[in-house]
N, CA and C of each residue as an Amber inpcrd file, in Angstrom:
protein
   162
 127.6940000  67.7210000 173.2920000 127.2380000  66.2580000 173.2120000
 128.1770000  65.5990000 173.7610000 127.8700000  64.7570000 174.6950000
 128.7660000  63.9830000 175.7980000 128.0440000  62.5440000 175.8640000
 129.0720000  61.3980000 175.3100000 129.0110000  60.0980000 175.5770000
 128.7790000  59.8700000 176.8630000 127.8890000  59.0960000 177.3900000
 127.5420000  58.5560000 178.8400000 127.2880000  57.2050000 179.0010000
 127.7040000  56.5770000 180.0000000 127.2450000  55.0710000 180.0690000
 126.1840000  55.1290000 181.6240000 125.3250000  54.5980000 181.6600000
 124.4520000  54.4840000 182.8380000 123.2950000  53.9600000 182.7650000
 122.3460000  53.9630000 183.5980000 120.7500000  53.4380000 183.5950000
 120.3250000  54.5790000 184.3060000 118.7170000  54.7640000 184.0490000
 117.8370000  55.4160000 185.1450000 116.4680000  54.6590000 185.2040000
 115.9520000  55.2390000 186.1120000 114.2710000  54.7710000 186.0680000
 113.4900000  56.1480000 185.8400000 112.4610000  56.0150000 185.0130000
 111.8280000  57.1380000 184.5580000 110.8200000  57.4250000 185.5730000
 110.8410000  58.8930000 186.0860000 109.9220000  59.3880000 186.9260000
 108.4830000  59.7170000 186.5320000 108.4680000  60.0350000 185.2600000
 107.2500000  60.5400000 184.5780000 107.0830000  60.0360000 183.1000000
 105.7420000  59.9240000 182.7510000 105.6460000  59.4320000 181.3420000
 105.8450000  60.6360000 180.4220000 106.6100000  60.2490000 179.1120000
 106.8300000  61.5210000 178.1470000 106.3990000  60.9220000 176.7460000
 105.5010000  61.5890000 176.3350000 104.8110000  61.3730000 174.9350000
 105.4680000  62.1500000 174.0320000 106.5260000  61.3010000 172.9830000
 106.9160000  62.1200000 171.9220000 106.1970000  63.0630000 170.9310000
 106.8360000  64.0180000 170.6100000 106.2520000  64.7340000 169.4540000
 106.8050000  64.4740000 168.1260000 108.1190000  64.2780000 167.9180000
 108.7400000  64.1570000 167.0750000 109.4000000  62.5710000 167.0130000
 109.4690000  62.3500000 165.7640000 109.7660000  61.1370000 165.3950000
 111.0330000  60.2940000 166.0430000 112.2140000  61.3630000 166.3400000
 113.4950000  60.9060000 166.9760000 113.1960000  60.8570000 168.5600000
 112.2510000  61.2370000 169.1590000 111.9360000  61.2690000 170.4560000
 111.8280000  60.0050000 170.9390000 111.8850000  59.4950000 172.4640000
 111.7530000  58.0860000 172.8060000 110.5690000  58.1670000 173.8960000
 109.2390000  57.4570000 173.5360000 108.4280000  57.2910000 174.4150000
 108.8630000  56.7460000 175.7560000 108.5200000  57.3740000 176.8660000
 108.7550000  56.7030000 178.1760000 107.5660000  56.3160000 179.1090000
 107.3900000  55.5200000 179.8710000 106.3490000  55.6390000 180.9120000
 107.3790000  55.4620000 182.4000000 106.4000000  55.9480000 183.2180000
 106.9350000  55.8690000 184.5940000 107.5320000  54.5630000 184.9980000
 108.5550000  54.4560000 185.5680000 109.0280000  53.0550000 185.6570000
 110.0960000  52.3160000 184.9110000 109.9020000  52.8260000 183.8050000
 110.9500000  52.1390000 182.6500000 112.2670000  52.4130000 182.9610000
 113.1780000  51.2590000 182.6890000 114.4970000  51.2690000 182.8190000
 115.2410000  51.9370000 181.4990000 116.0020000  53.0750000 181.4930000
 116.3230000  53.6960000 180.3660000 117.9300000  53.5180000 180.3350000
 118.4870000  52.9520000 179.3730000 120.0680000  52.8260000 179.0070000
 120.4890000  54.1660000 178.4730000 121.1450000  54.9540000 179.2150000
 121.4760000  56.2410000 178.8680000 122.7420000  56.2110000 177.9360000
 122.6650000  57.1020000 176.7680000 123.7130000  56.8460000 175.6790000
 124.3070000  58.1310000 175.5730000 123.6290000  59.2910000 175.4110000
 124.6920000  60.6220000 175.4170000 123.5560000  61.6590000 176.0880000
 124.4490000  62.3690000 176.4450000 123.7760000  63.7520000 177.1050000
 124.1520000  64.7330000 176.0570000 122.9740000  65.6230000 175.4800000
 123.0150000  66.5490000 174.6600000 123.2880000  68.0550000 175.4900000
 122.6120000  68.1430000 176.3320000 122.8550000  69.3540000 177.1260000
 121.9720000  69.1370000 178.2070000 121.7620000  70.1300000 178.9830000
 121.2300000  69.7690000 180.4920000 119.7940000  69.3730000 180.2720000
 119.2970000  69.5040000 179.3600000 117.7200000  69.3790000 179.3000000
 117.3990000  67.9830000 178.6240000 118.3100000  67.4040000 177.5310000
 117.9520000  66.3340000 176.8560000 119.0410000  65.4050000 176.9780000
 118.5830000  64.1110000 176.8980000 119.4750000  62.8790000 176.8380000
 118.8530000  61.9530000 175.6350000 119.9010000  61.2840000 175.3510000
 119.6880000  60.1890000 174.4170000 119.6210000  58.8650000 175.1720000
 118.5890000  57.6470000 174.9830000 118.8170000  56.6090000 175.3630000
 118.1340000  55.4970000 174.8960000 118.1060000  54.4530000 175.4410000
 117.1770000  53.1430000 174.4770000 116.3080000  52.4360000 175.6700000
 115.2720000  52.1230000 175.3890000 114.2670000  51.2570000 176.1400000
 113.8270000  50.0530000 174.9890000 114.0060000  48.7250000 175.6390000
 113.3560000  47.8770000 174.7130000 113.9950000  47.8640000 173.2200000
 115.0950000  48.1240000 172.8980000 115.5910000  48.0770000 171.4580000
 114.8640000  49.3980000 170.4390000 114.4150000  50.1330000 171.3810000
 113.8940000  51.5870000 170.8950000 115.0000000  52.6890000 171.5060000
 115.4200000  53.5750000 170.2730000 116.3930000  54.3820000 170.7100000
 115.7800000  55.9400000 170.3050000 116.1210000  57.0570000 171.2590000
 115.5380000  58.4570000 170.9100000 116.1160000  59.5340000 171.6800000
 115.7330000  60.4680000 171.8840000 115.8900000  61.5000000 172.6630000
 114.7290000  61.5750000 173.8600000 115.2230000  62.4300000 175.0650000
 114.0700000  62.5060000 175.9650000 114.4470000  63.7070000 176.8870000
 113.3730000  64.5540000 177.4730000 113.8350000  65.3340000 178.5210000
 114.2690000  64.8950000 179.9460000 115.1210000  65.5290000 180.4830000
 115.5280000  65.0560000 181.8900000 114.9890000  66.2830000 182.7520000
């Protein structure tokens, strides 16, 4: 796990399966908080936080 600072624009919709996952829509701006591994990050969109695939 690694703390990061930055932002990203979402390329694809992501529908969460678990309660701790973050729903994303194409075009959303995500504030990046942490990198868990090469496949999952934690971020924030509009006061909602969760993890999502990258």
